[in-house]
N, C-alpha and C positions, 0 to 999 in steps of 0.2 A: 972836223968840227961843224955841226949843223949851222946852216945859214939862218939869219933872222927872217921871219915871214914879212913879205911886203904888204900883207893885208893890213887894213887899218885896225886900230884898237876897238874892242867891243865896249860900247857905253851901256852901262846897266844902272838901274836905280837900286836903292838900298833894299827895297822889297824884293826885286828880282834876284839880287845877290843872295838874300836870305833863302829864297825859294830854291836857288841852285844848290846852296849848301845843304838844305834839308833833303833834297832829292838825292844828292851825292852820298849821303849817309843813310839813306832809307834801306830798310830790310824787307819792306813789303811792297814797294812800288814795282812796276814792271821793269825787267832788266834793261830794256832798251832806253827807258827814260833815265834810269840811274846812270847808264853808260854815257848818255848825252850830257847829263848834268856834270859828270866828272870831267868830260872833255872841255866843257865851257869853263869849269872851275880852274883847270890847268891853263887854259888859254888866257884867262884873266890875270894869271900870275906872270904872263910874258913868256911862257914855255913855247918852244917851237913845235911844229907839227910832228917832227921826227921824235922829239922827246915825249910828246903826249902819246903818240902811237906806241912807243916802246914801254912807257910807264904803264899804260892801261892794257897793253898787249892786244891792241885792236888794229886793223888795217888803216893805213893813212887815208885811204879813200873815205872811210867812215868819218875820220876826223875832219877832213876837208869839207865834206858834205854838211856836217853838223855846224861847223863854224860859219860857212858861207850862208847857211839858212838863217843863223842868228844875226848876221850882219845885214842880210837883205830884208828879213821879215820880223825880227825881234826874238827875244829869248823864249817867249811862250811858244811861238811857232816852231822853234828849233827843238824844244823838248817834247812836243807832241807830234803824232803822225798827221799829215795832211789827208783829207778825204781822198780815197783812191778806189780804183776798181769800179764795178758797176754800181750806179746809183739806184738803189731799190725804191720802188714806188710804194707809197703808203697805201694799205688796203682800207678803202673807205667803207662806211656803213652800207652803202648801196651794193658794193661788191659782195659783202657778207650776206646781204639779203638775197642776192642772186644765187649764191651757193646753197643757202638754206632752202630756197624755192626748189632747186634741183634735187636736193636730198629728200624733199617731201614728195617728189614725183617718182615714178617708176621708170627704170631705163628702157623697158620695152615700149613705153609711150614715145621714146625718142629714137626708136629704130634699132635698139639693141636686142639681143636675144635673151639677156638675163632678166630675171624677175625683180631682183633686188640689187642695189648698189653695193659694191665693196668700197672701202676707202681709196684703194688704188684705182679702180675704174672711174670713180667719181672725180678724183684728182686729174686723171687723164682727160676726161671729158671737159673739165673746167679749163685746162690748158689749151685744148684744141679749139674751144669756142669762145675763149675770153676776149680776144681782139674783135671778133665779129659781133659780139654781144655788147661791146662797149665797156669792157672791164680789163683794161691793159695791165693793171696791177696784179692780176691773177694769171698772166700769160706764162709765168714760170712757177706757178704754185706747186709746191711739193705735197706729198701725202700728209706730212705732219702739219702743214699749214691748213689743209682742209679739215684735218682732225681737230685742230684748235678752234676753228670756226664752228664746227658742229658741237664741240664740247661746251662752248658758250651757251648754246641753246638746248643742251642735254638731248641731242639727237643721236640715235643709233640706227640709221636706215638699213644696216646690214643684218639686223636682228628682227625676229618675228615674235610677237606675243599674242597668243590666241585668246579669243573671247567668244562668248556664246551670245549670238543674236537672240533677242527675246521675240519669239514669233507667236506666242500665245497672247491674244488680246485680253484674256481673262486670267493672266498670270497671278496678279495680286489677289483676285477673288479666290482662286483655287488654293493658293498658298495659305491664305487666311483660314480657309476651311480645314486644311490639313493641320495647321498649327493649333486650331481650336480643338481638334480631336486629341492632339498630343497633350494639350493642357488639361483636357477633361480626364484623360487616362492618368496623368500625373497626380491629379487631385481626387482620384476615385476613392470612395469609402472602402472600408475593409471587406464588406460583403460584395464588392464588385459593382459594376455599372448596370443600369437597367434602362430599358426604353421607356417612353412616355406611358405605355400601357402595361408596364411592370415586367416585361420579358427580360431575361438576362441578356446582356450585351457584351460580346467579346470583340476585341479589336486586334486584327492581324495585319502585318505589313508584308506584302507579297511582291516578289520580283523574280527574274531569271538571271542566272549567270551563265551565259553561253560560252562555248569555245574553250572549255577546260580540256587541255590536251592530255591524251593517254600516251606518255612517252616511256619507252623502255631502254635500258642500257644495252650496249653492245659488248661490254666487258664487265666483270664483277667490280663492285665498289671496293676500295681499299680502306680498311679501318684505320683510325689514328694509331700511331705508334709512339709511346712515350719517349721523349728525347730525340725523335727523328722526324715524325710527321704529326703536326698538331691538328690537322683537319682531315676530313674524309677525302679520299681520292676518288675521282670519277673520270672516266674516259669522256672526251669532248664529243664523241659521236653518239647518236641516239637513234632509236626507231620510233616512227610514228604509227599509232594504232587507232587513229580517229580522235574525235572530240566528244565531250559530254556536255550537256546542259543541266545545270542545277536549278530546279524550281523549288523555291523555299517560301514558307510562310512563318513569320516570326510573331509569336504572341506577345503583345506589348504589356500584358499584365502579369504574366508569370515567366516569360522568357522561353517557353517551349517552342521548339522548331519542328515544323512539319515539312518534309522534304521529299522530292522525287528526283532521281537521276536518270535522264533520258538521252537518247542520241539526238533528238530533235526537240524543239519547243513550239509545237503547233497548237491549234485549238484543242486537239485531242488530248495532248499531254496536260494542258492547263486545266481542262475539265476534270482530268483524273486527280489533279491536286485539289480542286474544289470538292471532289468526292471524298478525298481523305480528310479535308477539314470538316465536311458534313458528318463523317463518321466519328471524328474526334470530339466534337462539342455536343453538349446535351441537346436532345430534341426540343424544339420550341424556342431555343435561344436564337438571337440574331447575331450573325457574324459580319462585323463591319470590316471591309477589306480596303486597305490603302494600297493603291497600285497605279501604274502609269497607263498610257493609252496605247499600249502595244496591240497590234491587230488581233492577236489570239485572245485578248481580254474582252474584246467587244465584237467578236466575229458572230456570224449567224449561228454557228454551232453552239458557241458559248451562250448566246442569248436564249437559244432554245432550251439549253440545260437549266439556266436560271429561271426560265418560265415554269419549269417543272418543280421548282423549289420556291414557291412564292413566299416573300417576306423572310426568307432564310439568309440571303446575302444582301448586304448594302454596300455599294461602291462609294469610295471617296477617291477621286482622281487627283494625282499630282499634276502640276502644270506641264506643258510640253517643255522638254529640256530642263525639267526640274527634278530629275531623279535623285539629286542630292538631298531632297526633302524626305526621301523614303528611308526610314530607319533600318530596313532590312539590308541596306548597303553596308551598314556597320557590321552586320553578321557576315556578309561576304568578305569584308576586309579581315575579319577574324579568321575565317577559313584560309584565306590566302597567306596569312602570316603563321598559321599553325600546321594543320595536317596536309594542306596542299603545297606547302613550301618545299621546293626541290623534290617533289614526289616522282618516283619512278615505279612502273608496274610492269607485269608480264603480259597483261591483256587488258582490253577495255572492261571486261567483267571485273577484273581486280580493282580497276579504278573506281568503278561503281560501288563495289563493296567497301573499299577504303573510305569513300566519301560518306557512305551510310554509317560506317563505324565511327567516323569523326563526329557526325551529327549526334549519334548515340551518346558519345562522350560529353558533348555539349549539354544534352538533355539530362545527363546524370547530375550535372551541377549547373543548372540554368542561370543565366545572368539576365536580369531585366534591363532592357535598353530604354533609356529615357531621352527625350529631347529637352535640352537645357537652355537654349538660346531663345527666350521668348521676347527679347527686345524687339525683334522684327514684328511680332504680333502687336506689340504695344504701338509701334509706329504705324502699322496698318489701321489700327483702331482709331488713331487720332487723325487720320486723313479724311 
């Protein structure tokens, strides 16, 4: 027969007794708290430690520990865990500011080989330098801790987003000039534009698309097979047969494309494109050319040719790094998504003929390219 405990009776208030009862019957409280509440509930009825351990199917050691803690420190302390283990230091705002400062610098400036931080490398550097820099709370900072600090400031130092430095001091002036031309073309009368002295005025957008690869297959393409292969099959290996440069002039009034396909795009090839434009448009008309500042456009050879054709060509330059203002880029995009897409040829000559054939198809059903975003022009005019 179990002996009666020599420990003193547990004195509890009505509120504590109610809390013990509530926890002992709880279905959502942590198991350890429910177990402790049931131990104390049994002890308050006068049950011995042996009976309590047998009834609750728990080791007597747990029963002794729970009851002793209640007798020494009170019911509330017996039901909850005491603080234990390592006491974590709270991360202060100045600690976070130091991490943000590191994230906004480059690791190479601190003696590392890497150009950019990774979360792992930044966390390692923080741990290694935290004590010497006066941030002991970060001495054991994990990668997740560093990530949370960076997320608060929306920082991603491991990523790169490219931008274009504006290096043309006359960027706005040139952009405004180009947009004014586009607006003039968009609002042109039915009989076309004319110069101040009554000559016909044609506007073309000119640029080059270099580096179009002449690629050939090393094995025959496999056609789709209903029920078996839904796509074209192509061997992953290919043959290189050089590259081509597409020199194109897009008429902004009727959509006609004048094009040359050359192995290079020097002044010589650009002058040949100008000769094609000269042959295409009526004599006496002015050809207004929107183009960038590529060396072939303003070289000595090109200027000599233009001098032989006085008042025939009129340049309108896009700003430096402002090729997105040139409407002919939309034509190149159309080529890339149509006849140049996945193109394979047997020779460089075939590539040339296929490109010319593609332009011929475009000219058979020309599309007039228009600039539609004139809000920028309105902003420039109000400045």
